[in-house]
Backbone as CSV, one residue per row, in Angstrom:
resi,resn,N_x,N_y,N_z,CA_x,CA_y,CA_z,C_x,C_y,C_z
1,MET,-31.495,47.822,-0.685,-32.561,48.585,-1.571,-33.866,48.441,-0.859
2,ARG,-34.564,49.687,-0.608,-35.732,49.888,0.120,-36.699,50.744,-0.983
3,ILE,-37.776,49.915,-0.683,-38.891,50.546,-1.788,-39.360,51.940,-1.268
4,LEU,-39.658,53.088,-2.189,-40.092,54.326,-1.660,-41.618,54.380,-1.903
5,GLY,-42.096,53.729,-3.153,-43.486,53.887,-3.424,-43.194,53.344,-4.875
6,TRP,-44.678,53.285,-5.633,-44.788,52.485,-6.908,-46.111,53.543,-7.642
7,ARG,-45.847,53.206,-9.086,-46.773,53.606,-9.846,-47.483,52.506,-10.749
8,ILE,-48.661,51.929,-10.561,-49.106,50.938,-11.654,-49.755,51.286,-12.470
9,ASP,-49.438,51.291,-13.834,-50.236,51.788,-14.834,-51.427,51.002,-15.518
10,GLY,-50.896,49.437,-15.329,-52.049,48.460,-15.419,-51.492,47.276,-15.342
11,PHE,-51.773,46.410,-14.312,-51.159,45.253,-14.047,-52.478,44.250,-13.262
12,GLY,-52.868,43.388,-14.065,-54.054,42.432,-13.491,-55.075,43.626,-13.266
13,ALA,-55.810,43.557,-12.341,-56.852,44.293,-11.967,-56.835,45.890,-11.456
14,LEU,-55.429,45.798,-11.223,-54.841,47.389,-10.831,-54.685,48.169,-11.743
15,ARG,-55.069,49.343,-11.753,-55.086,50.427,-12.962,-54.932,51.649,-12.231
16,ASP,-53.640,52.376,-12.556,-53.420,53.983,-12.058,-53.305,54.049,-10.778
17,VAL,-52.477,53.012,-9.979,-52.395,53.173,-8.585,-51.134,53.661,-8.376
18,GLU,-51.071,54.774,-7.197,-49.948,55.098,-7.359,-49.705,55.399,-5.682
19,VAL,-48.638,55.191,-5.284,-48.337,55.086,-3.769,-46.829,55.703,-3.532
20,GLN,-46.687,56.791,-2.858,-45.362,57.342,-2.724,-45.238,57.576,-1.049
21,GLY,-43.939,57.776,-0.720,-43.249,58.133,0.778,-43.546,57.171,1.665
22,LEU,-43.214,55.757,1.358,-43.536,54.698,2.218,-42.710,55.067,3.489
23,PRO,-42.839,54.793,4.612,-42.064,55.480,5.794,-40.967,54.172,5.813
24,ASP,-39.900,54.668,6.807,-38.811,53.418,7.232,-39.588,52.218,8.168
25,GLY,-38.991,51.307,8.141,-39.241,50.000,8.959,-40.482,49.355,8.049
26,LEU,-41.358,48.694,8.799,-42.346,47.701,8.230,-43.528,48.621,7.741
27,THR,-43.858,48.156,6.395,-45.105,48.729,6.046,-45.889,47.305,5.899
28,LEU,-47.372,47.692,6.385,-48.186,46.620,6.331,-49.312,46.995,5.366
29,ILE,-49.592,46.036,4.531,-50.658,46.204,3.346,-51.708,45.016,3.813
30,GLU,-52.741,45.458,3.976,-54.020,44.691,4.104,-55.208,45.062,3.277
31,GLY,-56.115,44.064,3.253,-57.191,44.126,2.412,-57.967,42.893,2.097
32,GLU,-59.299,43.117,1.805,-59.940,41.950,1.758,-59.586,40.888,0.691
33,ASN,-59.997,39.822,0.460,-59.847,38.844,-0.623,-60.036,39.391,-1.904
34,GLY,-59.299,39.621,-2.966,-59.658,40.167,-4.389,-59.512,41.160,-4.406
35,SER,-58.665,42.146,-3.123,-58.286,43.698,-3.221,-57.266,43.740,-3.976
36,GLY,-56.250,42.839,-4.169,-55.419,43.036,-5.178,-54.093,42.853,-4.313
37,LYS,-53.714,42.540,-3.272,-52.693,42.234,-2.255,-51.468,41.320,-3.092
38,THR,-52.123,40.025,-3.888,-51.067,39.152,-4.260,-50.559,39.817,-5.801
39,THR,-51.585,40.205,-6.513,-51.371,41.356,-7.578,-50.263,42.199,-7.325
40,LEU,-50.332,42.911,-6.368,-49.089,43.912,-5.724,-48.180,43.230,-5.713
41,LEU,-47.751,42.183,-5.150,-46.735,41.527,-4.948,-45.986,40.998,-6.170
42,ALA,-47.014,40.513,-6.891,-46.477,40.056,-8.482,-45.803,41.283,-9.312
43,PHE,-46.640,42.363,-8.904,-45.942,43.555,-9.880,-44.987,43.908,-9.091
44,LEU,-44.640,43.980,-8.047,-43.083,44.263,-7.657,-42.244,43.150,-8.222
45,ARG,-42.193,41.938,-7.917,-41.302,41.071,-8.544,-41.048,41.234,-10.232
46,ALA,-42.288,41.528,-10.936,-42.383,41.937,-12.363,-41.329,43.076,-12.745
47,VAL,-41.549,43.945,-11.926,-40.694,45.133,-12.218,-39.305,45.079,-12.093
48,LEU,-38.998,44.443,-11.183,-37.524,43.911,-10.592,-36.941,42.870,-11.387
49,PHE,-37.734,42.084,-11.742,-37.160,40.612,-12.509,-37.599,40.068,-13.750
50,GLY,-38.807,40.948,-14.091,-39.310,40.729,-15.586,-40.797,39.655,-15.180
51,LEU,-41.420,40.016,-16.358,-42.606,39.023,-16.438,-42.434,37.385,-16.573
52,PRO,-43.084,36.486,-16.313,-43.047,35.202,-16.771,-42.975,35.233,-18.190
53,ASP,-42.132,34.247,-19.150,-42.196,33.986,-20.349,-43.434,33.773,-20.659
54,ALA,-44.064,34.372,-21.965,-45.358,34.087,-22.452,-45.664,32.462,-22.793
55,ARG,-44.600,31.888,-22.759,-44.885,30.237,-23.329,-45.211,29.458,-22.000
56,ARG,-44.772,30.190,-20.982,-45.174,29.457,-19.544,-46.292,29.597,-19.231
57,ALA,-47.124,28.446,-18.402,-48.057,28.740,-17.924,-48.641,29.282,-16.748
58,GLU,-47.987,30.661,-16.686,-47.994,31.438,-15.625,-49.379,32.579,-15.761
59,ASN,-49.442,33.448,-14.833,-50.251,34.490,-14.755,-49.376,35.652,-15.098
60,ARG,-49.737,36.276,-16.313,-48.900,37.408,-16.513,-49.609,38.713,-16.290
61,TYR,-50.812,38.470,-15.790,-51.629,39.763,-15.142,-51.767,40.621,-16.298
62,ALA,-52.540,40.266,-17.278,-52.804,41.275,-18.291,-53.534,42.362,-17.861
63,PRO,-53.217,43.548,-18.376,-53.752,45.103,-17.816,-55.417,45.045,-18.130
64,PRO,-56.040,45.894,-17.489,-57.482,46.081,-17.898,-57.277,46.835,-19.326
65,PRO,-58.562,46.566,-20.196,-58.257,47.446,-21.423,-58.248,48.723,-21.687
66,GLY,-57.035,49.070,-22.486,-56.635,50.542,-22.556,-55.665,50.927,-21.572
67,ALA,-55.087,50.073,-20.739,-54.128,50.329,-19.693,-52.758,49.956,-20.312
68,ARG,-51.836,50.738,-20.151,-50.522,50.279,-20.241,-50.111,49.265,-19.465
69,HIS,-49.398,48.079,-20.014,-48.990,46.751,-19.221,-47.819,47.025,-18.554
70,GLY,-47.553,47.562,-16.988,-46.565,47.812,-16.432,-46.555,48.952,-15.396
71,GLY,-45.491,49.418,-15.143,-45.402,50.457,-13.856,-43.850,50.911,-13.492
72,ARG,-43.819,51.452,-12.355,-42.591,51.931,-11.923,-42.424,51.910,-10.550
73,LEU,-41.146,51.533,-10.110,-41.016,51.459,-8.607,-39.850,52.634,-8.245
74,ASP,-39.942,53.266,-7.375,-38.962,54.206,-6.802,-38.385,53.409,-5.470
75,VAL,-36.687,53.648,-5.489,-36.207,52.796,-4.565,-35.002,53.653,-4.034
76,LEU,-34.707,53.439,-2.899,-33.337,54.023,-2.064,-32.445,52.854,-1.941
77,MET,-31.307,52.966,-2.179,-30.003,52.367,-2.077,-29.458,52.591,-0.735
78,ARG,-28.645,51.567,-0.065,-27.994,51.789,1.200,-27.098,52.966,1.075
79,ASP,-26.462,53.507,-0.037,-25.582,54.474,0.015,-26.179,55.890,-0.191
80,GLY,-27.777,55.639,-0.319,-28.296,57.097,-0.045,-28.964,57.471,-1.454
81,ARG,-28.377,56.735,-2.633,-28.959,57.206,-4.129,-30.386,56.611,-4.277
82,ARG,-31.108,57.402,-4.943,-32.488,57.089,-5.411,-32.468,56.693,-6.626
83,PHE,-33.404,55.661,-7.129,-33.457,55.441,-8.644,-35.113,54.923,-8.883
84,ARG,-35.494,55.319,-10.193,-36.750,54.787,-10.475,-36.577,53.816,-11.450
85,ILE,-37.063,52.657,-11.286,-37.153,51.453,-12.359,-38.346,51.164,-12.813
86,GLU,-38.446,51.446,-14.086,-39.829,51.374,-15.015,-39.795,50.076,-15.889
87,ARG,-40.837,49.344,-15.918,-40.855,48.293,-16.822,-42.307,48.049,-17.319
88,HIS,-42.306,47.943,-19.030,-43.678,48.238,-19.543,-43.474,46.920,-20.548
89,VAL,-44.230,46.439,-20.894,-44.559,45.385,-21.729,-44.701,45.817,-23.008
90,THR,-43.886,45.363,-24.073,-44.137,45.882,-25.525,-44.178,44.445,-26.394
91,ARG,-44.371,44.692,-27.495,-44.597,43.455,-28.655,-43.077,42.566,-28.736
92,ALA,-42.353,43.598,-28.794,-40.640,43.374,-28.866,-39.915,42.474,-27.811
93,THR,-40.596,43.083,-26.442,-40.149,42.557,-25.221,-41.301,41.972,-24.260
94,VAL,-41.658,40.668,-24.280,-42.684,40.108,-23.649,-42.425,40.048,-22.105
95,ARG,-41.186,39.931,-21.620,-41.069,40.246,-20.246,-40.767,41.670,-19.798
96,GLY,-40.860,42.409,-20.644,-40.868,43.988,-20.358,-39.835,44.697,-20.412
97,GLN,-39.582,45.798,-21.166,-38.825,46.646,-21.235,-38.319,47.460,-20.224
98,VAL,-36.969,47.507,-19.431,-37.040,47.711,-18.494,-35.981,49.279,-18.510
99,THR,-36.294,50.136,-18.107,-35.190,51.475,-17.844,-34.977,51.806,-16.276
100,VAL,-33.855,52.192,-15.854,-33.260,52.764,-14.688,-32.790,54.214,-14.904
101,THR,-33.453,55.086,-14.166,-33.029,56.514,-13.944,-32.473,57.002,-12.624
102,SER,-31.894,58.002,-12.382,-31.672,58.383,-10.878,-32.551,59.346,-10.766
103,LEU,-33.191,59.543,-9.562,-33.732,60.606,-9.065,-32.969,61.685,-8.453
104,ASP,-31.703,61.554,-8.704,-30.581,62.439,-7.862,-30.115,63.101,-9.077
105,GLY,-30.306,62.905,-10.435,-29.500,63.349,-11.433,-28.251,62.963,-11.516
106,ALA,-28.038,61.832,-11.067,-26.395,61.029,-11.425,-26.742,60.020,-12.816
107,GLY,-27.790,60.226,-13.486,-27.681,59.414,-14.934,-28.363,58.180,-14.436
108,PRO,-28.511,57.390,-15.826,-29.034,56.215,-15.814,-28.118,55.006,-15.212
109,ALA,-28.761,53.974,-14.797,-27.904,53.031,-14.313,-28.473,51.572,-14.670
110,VAL,-27.880,50.448,-14.464,-27.946,49.379,-14.869,-28.698,48.414,-13.682
111,LEU,-29.950,47.692,-14.017,-30.678,47.110,-12.925,-30.024,45.962,-12.266
112,ALA,-29.191,45.471,-12.873,-28.051,44.393,-12.373,-27.266,44.834,-11.349
113,ASP,-27.043,45.987,-11.597,-25.795,46.697,-10.603,-26.827,47.059,-9.411
114,LEU,-28.150,47.089,-9.432,-28.939,47.589,-8.252,-29.388,46.248,-7.622
115,LEU,-29.214,45.043,-8.284,-29.881,43.801,-7.677,-28.661,42.735,-7.793
116,PRO,-27.425,43.276,-7.123,-26.348,42.437,-7.410,-26.524,40.896,-6.660
117,GLY,-26.504,39.702,-7.773,-26.690,38.488,-7.618,-27.964,38.086,-7.040
118,ALA,-29.177,39.103,-6.917,-30.614,38.585,-6.623,-31.319,38.346,-7.620
119,THR,-32.114,37.247,-7.590,-32.810,36.655,-8.828,-34.187,36.570,-8.115
120,ASP,-35.017,35.929,-9.155,-36.387,35.935,-8.795,-36.890,35.032,-7.827
121,ASP,-36.289,33.792,-7.868,-36.189,32.686,-7.146,-35.812,33.093,-5.597
122,LEU,-34.583,33.876,-5.373,-34.150,34.368,-4.232,-35.181,35.488,-3.587
123,PHE,-35.761,36.250,-4.422,-36.635,37.195,-3.961,-38.236,36.191,-3.498
124,CYS,-38.420,35.304,-4.202,-39.613,34.789,-3.804,-39.493,33.954,-2.304
125,ASN,-38.331,33.153,-2.260,-37.894,32.431,-1.069,-37.510,33.268,0.100
126,ALA,-36.698,34.117,0.112,-36.271,34.859,1.171,-36.708,36.285,1.744
127,PHE,-37.722,36.542,0.549,-37.966,38.043,0.881,-39.629,37.941,1.100
128,ALA,-40.169,37.181,-0.024,-41.775,37.420,-0.176,-42.551,36.385,-0.820
129,PHE,-43.340,35.808,-0.256,-44.080,34.694,-1.195,-45.565,34.871,-0.855
130,GLY,-46.440,34.404,-1.959,-47.555,34.490,-1.969,-48.583,33.204,-2.116
131,LEU,-49.805,33.299,-2.482,-50.810,32.411,-2.604,-50.154,31.285,-3.539
132,LYS,-49.430,31.507,-4.587,-49.120,30.537,-5.265,-48.018,29.500,-4.409
133,GLU,-47.205,30.217,-3.950,-46.056,29.494,-3.223,-46.758,28.639,-1.944
134,LEU,-47.553,29.398,-1.469,-48.158,28.348,-0.387,-49.125,26.920,-0.774
135,ALA,-49.665,27.543,-2.071,-50.581,26.281,-2.696,-49.729,24.950,-3.196
136,SER,-48.506,25.701,-3.217,-47.671,24.398,-3.958,-46.708,23.789,-2.979
137,LEU,-47.123,23.897,-1.900,-46.316,23.061,-0.852,-46.450,21.862,-0.755
138,GLU,-45.044,21.130,-0.643,-45.145,19.664,-0.427,-45.522,18.940,0.940
139,GLY,-45.331,19.852,1.788,-45.288,19.536,3.260,-46.099,20.523,4.080
140,SER,-45.641,20.682,5.541,-46.125,21.548,6.139,-46.007,22.866,5.708
141,VAL,-46.594,24.021,6.172,-46.284,25.324,6.234,-44.857,25.667,6.742
142,GLN,-44.974,24.954,7.988,-43.909,25.303,8.753,-42.204,25.019,8.294
143,THR,-42.814,23.947,7.469,-41.241,23.308,6.899,-40.957,24.147,5.639
144,ARG,-41.984,24.579,4.733,-41.619,25.798,4.020,-41.003,26.849,4.337
145,LEU,-41.535,27.426,5.455,-41.084,28.734,5.986,-39.589,28.521,6.483
146,HIS,-39.180,27.198,7.029,-38.077,27.056,7.339,-37.090,27.207,6.239
147,ALA,-37.398,26.494,5.323,-36.604,26.416,3.873,-36.126,27.840,3.332
148,ALA,-37.386,28.836,3.293,-37.692,30.120,3.005,-36.485,30.801,3.598
149,ALA,-36.496,30.898,5.019,-35.762,31.629,5.839,-34.473,31.096,5.403
150,ALA,-34.055,29.771,5.191,-32.783,29.542,5.103,-32.207,29.764,3.730
151,GLY,-32.909,30.260,2.655,-32.657,30.655,1.511,-32.661,29.222,0.701
152,SER,-33.082,28.162,0.711,-32.691,26.940,0.005,-34.024,26.565,-0.710
153,GLY,-34.771,27.485,-1.141,-35.891,27.110,-2.134,-36.593,26.200,-1.789
154,ALA,-36.938,25.103,-2.421,-38.097,23.956,-2.145,-37.466,22.993,-1.341
155,LEU,-36.317,22.894,-0.871,-35.658,22.035,0.188,-36.155,22.493,1.384
156,GLY,-37.276,21.268,1.957,-37.521,21.369,3.254,-36.725,20.731,4.520
157,VAL,-37.343,21.073,5.544,-36.343,20.580,6.687,-36.268,18.849,6.604
158,PHE,-37.544,18.245,6.231,-37.636,16.939,6.408,-36.636,16.125,5.362
159,GLU,-36.892,17.092,3.976,-35.969,16.612,3.042,-34.389,16.626,2.925
160,ALA,-34.074,17.840,3.944,-32.534,18.199,4.282,-32.157,16.818,5.198
161,LEU,-33.088,16.572,6.189,-32.792,15.624,6.982,-32.586,14.110,6.282
162,ARG,-33.463,13.910,5.454,-33.357,12.686,4.582,-32.151,12.569,3.935
163,ARG,-31.614,13.815,3.164,-30.696,13.553,2.559,-29.207,13.298,3.517
164,LEU,-29.222,14.061,4.464,-28.158,13.962,5.601,-28.079,12.314,6.076
165,ASP,-29.227,11.865,6.162,-29.312,10.457,6.508,-28.755,9.492,5.591
166,ASP,-28.819,9.763,4.360,-28.522,9.128,3.097,-26.939,9.306,3.059
167,GLN,-26.416,10.683,3.218,-25.142,10.860,3.253,-24.431,9.977,4.446
168,ALA,-25.186,10.102,5.735,-24.473,9.097,6.792,-24.464,7.900,6.579
169,ALA,-25.597,7.179,5.931,-25.441,5.853,5.733,-24.547,5.462,4.846
170,LYS,-24.148,6.159,3.882,-22.964,5.968,2.968,-21.500,6.167,3.835
171,LEU,-21.367,6.866,4.580,-20.113,7.073,5.453,-19.920,5.909,6.573
172,PHE,-20.852,5.516,7.355,-21.014,4.595,8.440,-21.636,3.320,7.935
173,LEU,-20.935,2.484,7.077,-21.360,1.142,6.795,-21.548,0.371,7.963
174,ALA,-22.509,-0.828,7.978,-22.650,-1.615,8.853,-21.383,-2.472,8.969
175,GLY,-21.329,-2.926,10.161,-20.164,-3.961,10.411,-18.908,-2.817,10.754
176,GLY,-18.935,-1.685,11.207,-17.973,-0.632,11.172,-16.743,-0.436,10.107
177,ARG,-17.447,-0.944,9.018,-16.360,-0.593,7.720,-16.672,0.849,7.284
178,ASN,-15.984,1.762,7.211,-15.985,3.104,6.774,-14.996,3.480,6.086
179,PRO,-15.118,3.083,4.717,-13.691,3.155,3.754,-13.626,4.594,3.706
180,VAL,-14.430,5.506,3.589,-14.269,7.011,3.211,-13.716,7.638,4.598
181,ILE,-14.132,7.365,5.606,-13.493,7.675,6.915,-12.200,7.186,7.111
182,ASN,-11.953,6.080,6.849,-10.817,5.228,7.184,-9.654,6.019,6.194
183,GLY,-10.162,6.171,5.024,-9.159,6.847,3.866,-8.898,8.037,4.381
184,LEU,-9.607,8.771,4.861,-9.332,10.238,5.367,-8.454,10.130,6.475
185,LEU,-9.005,9.097,7.541,-7.986,8.888,8.585,-6.558,8.405,8.290
186,SER,-6.247,8.128,7.075,-4.809,7.380,6.976,-3.984,8.570,6.127
187,GLN,-5.035,9.393,5.682,-4.270,10.581,5.258,-3.933,11.734,6.212
188,HIS,-4.703,11.608,7.014,-4.381,12.537,8.248,-3.080,12.174,9.098
189,ARG,-3.107,10.572,9.347,-1.885,10.242,10.073,-0.728,10.359,9.070
190,ALA,-0.747,10.266,7.688,0.320,10.437,7.013,0.801,11.859,6.993
191,ALA,-0.196,12.875,6.923,0.213,14.319,7.090,1.169,14.462,8.395
192,GLU,0.500,13.786,9.467,0.942,14.304,10.987,2.538,13.669,10.739
193,ASP,2.593,12.444,10.277,3.989,11.845,9.975,4.842,13.158,9.216
194,GLU,4.440,13.337,8.250,5.064,14.562,7.647,5.472,15.552,8.204
195,LEU,4.488,16.208,8.986,4.835,17.405,9.894,5.702,16.999,10.898
196,ARG,5.638,15.934,11.714,6.826,15.562,12.683,8.121,15.456,11.811
197,ALA,8.152,14.853,10.969,9.350,14.871,10.202,10.093,16.142,9.948
198,ALA,9.158,17.318,9.272,9.735,18.431,8.950,10.038,19.261,10.094
199,ARG,9.343,19.179,11.445,9.592,19.734,12.580,10.950,19.348,12.982
200,THR,11.182,17.917,13.066,12.442,17.260,13.587,13.746,17.877,12.521
201,ALA,13.389,18.168,11.141,14.647,18.738,10.303,14.598,20.155,10.725
202,ALA,13.795,20.907,11.251,13.876,22.406,11.553,14.855,22.248,12.757
203,GLN,14.383,21.513,13.701,15.264,21.735,14.818,16.641,21.073,14.732
204,GLU,17.032,20.320,13.565,18.248,20.267,13.215,18.915,21.078,12.401
205,ALA,18.101,21.919,12.163,18.810,23.011,11.151,19.780,23.781,11.594
206,PRO,19.977,24.251,12.798,20.899,25.036,13.468,22.396,24.084,13.654
207,ARG,22.311,22.755,13.878,23.268,22.185,14.062,24.136,21.811,12.823
208,HIS,23.173,21.454,11.705,23.683,21.358,10.405,24.453,22.763,9.863
209,GLN,23.750,23.764,10.322,24.212,25.238,9.857,25.690,25.304,10.531
210,ARG,25.774,24.658,11.871,27.062,25.030,12.515,28.129,24.114,11.805
211,THR,27.992,22.854,11.294,28.690,21.907,10.858,29.346,22.287,9.438
212,LYS,28.155,22.816,8.785,28.531,23.982,7.511,29.489,24.510,7.542
213,GLU,29.306,25.687,8.814,30.415,26.610,8.826,31.896,26.081,9.126
214,ALA,31.572,25.173,9.895,32.923,24.266,10.342,33.678,23.823,9.324
215,LEU,32.915,23.123,8.460,33.678,22.545,7.170,33.872,23.602,6.306
216,THR,33.309,24.731,6.149,33.721,25.869,5.182,34.797,26.392,5.773
217,ALA,35.245,26.631,6.944,36.274,27.114,7.487,37.447,26.250,7.363
218,GLY,37.339,24.834,7.411,38.337,23.809,7.175,38.758,23.742,5.587
219,LEU,37.662,23.880,4.801,38.137,24.029,3.450,39.161,25.039,2.997
220,ARG,38.549,26.531,3.527,39.460,27.527,3.343,41.223,27.187,3.929
221,GLY,41.168,26.394,5.042,42.409,26.334,5.478,43.258,25.086,4.443
222,VAL,42.483,24.403,4.064,43.141,23.476,3.095,43.362,23.935,1.862
223,GLU,42.685,25.015,1.466,42.871,25.890,0.239,44.116,26.585,0.228
224,ASP,44.349,27.266,1.643,45.741,28.016,2.047,46.732,26.949,1.713
225,GLU,46.729,26.094,2.593,47.928,24.822,2.438,48.176,24.533,1.149
226,LEU,47.099,24.290,-0.025,47.305,23.881,-1.010,47.925,24.930,-1.907
227,SER,47.653,25.956,-1.579,48.215,27.243,-2.517,49.895,27.319,-1.795
228,ALA,50.182,27.200,-0.623,51.563,27.351,-0.354,52.379,26.054,-0.668
229,ALA,51.694,25.042,-0.824,52.297,23.817,-1.272,52.621,24.028,-2.917
230,ARG,52.089,24.773,-3.595,52.061,24.821,-5.164,53.281,25.957,-5.294
231,ALA,53.325,26.991,-4.263,54.427,27.928,-4.531,55.626,26.943,-4.023
232,ARG,55.826,26.441,-3.328,56.914,25.920,-2.800,57.300,24.591,-4.041
233,GLU,56.223,24.172,-4.694,56.589,23.079,-5.636,57.177,24.066,-6.802
234,ARG,57.034,25.281,-7.151,57.241,26.089,-8.412,58.733,26.448,-7.764
235,ARG,59.035,26.605,-6.393,60.428,27.159,-6.086,61.408,25.836,-6.462
236,LEU,61.010,24.537,-5.917,61.879,23.476,-6.175,61.913,23.264,-7.769
237,ASP,61.210,23.404,-8.533,61.172,23.025,-9.830,62.118,23.915,-10.295
238,THR,62.256,25.366,-10.060,63.017,26.429,-10.518,64.534,26.006,-10.024
239,LEU,64.524,25.432,-8.833,66.111,24.789,-8.379,66.424,23.782,-9.195
240,SER,65.584,22.893,-9.308,66.032,21.734,-10.163,66.525,22.045,-11.481
241,ARG,65.832,22.904,-12.032,66.439,23.244,-13.348,68.064,24.303,-13.316
242,ALA,68.054,24.709,-12.135,69.230,25.363,-11.953,70.604,24.503,-11.535
243,LEU,70.399,23.457,-11.056,71.132,22.612,-10.491,72.019,21.968,-11.335
244,PRO,71.987,21.802,-12.809,73.342,21.481,-13.625,73.775,22.650,-13.739
245,ILE,73.555,23.930,-13.896,74.183,24.947,-14.237,75.210,25.247,-12.941
246,CYS,74.750,24.880,-11.801,75.374,25.242,-10.527,76.919,24.066,-10.623
247,ASP,76.351,22.776,-11.135,77.402,21.898,-11.276,78.293,22.302,-12.102
248,GLN,78.129,22.829,-13.369,79.415,23.353,-14.052,79.965,24.333,-13.543
249,LEU,79.472,25.070,-12.971,80.284,26.430,-12.232,81.257,25.878,-10.916
250,TRP,80.615,24.899,-10.559,81.376,24.252,-9.321,82.585,23.569,-10.040
251,GLN,82.459,22.956,-11.129,83.440,22.478,-11.684,84.659,23.474,-12.430
252,ALA,83.858,24.299,-12.853,85.012,25.326,-13.593,85.955,26.102,-12.849
253,ARG,85.410,26.337,-11.517,85.878,26.836,-10.005,87.141,25.819,-9.699
254,ALA,86.908,24.801,-9.499,87.854,23.625,-9.421,88.844,23.624,-10.166
255,GLU,88.584,23.849,-11.481,89.544,23.871,-12.526,90.614,24.786,-12.211
């Protein structure tokens, strides 16, 4: 998303301020102390993410008397679509009622679709920070800038190093006792043993297949022999039943 311009109806000391046609690339805004640079940054945040809750002790940038609280932004999306985002404070919406309309005639849109996953904190940490953030630094400015560039919020370099040291102390205990790492190494060795066994079994698979084929062929031969033996058994059974009749016939012929 790229900001093309804005219209401030009333926000802090700013009233009826309109800027359009911002060029591509870097836009530098300069002015003396109290000229409204921080107020402009707060206005951009408010239009995109809403004003602070009225119950929080934060500056809501009340407008000058008679001015409507809020304004609008014209933005250009990566795909070339242009939208106008308007937000004004009403009695029913203390954070501001927002509407999004297309400047290309494509119809209304939802602000969340234009800011996928972006939050106020992400905007403050990764894209812009003002005097309030600088005044709340717990360490050096350089530390906070490193944290902001990494998108890690208030977590500074020294705090990150401290946490890493704490985790290392838990992993590498005094006297060489490293239960977590030793346990992981044991699991790794067991997994390697299983892998070697699986590879050995895979190498033996062709031999087992040949043995299976030979046994299958032998089984078919045994089944053929069994079938022939059963046929011979049936023939012998028939002959055994015919033997008494033959004896009688031979006796009759003899008589």
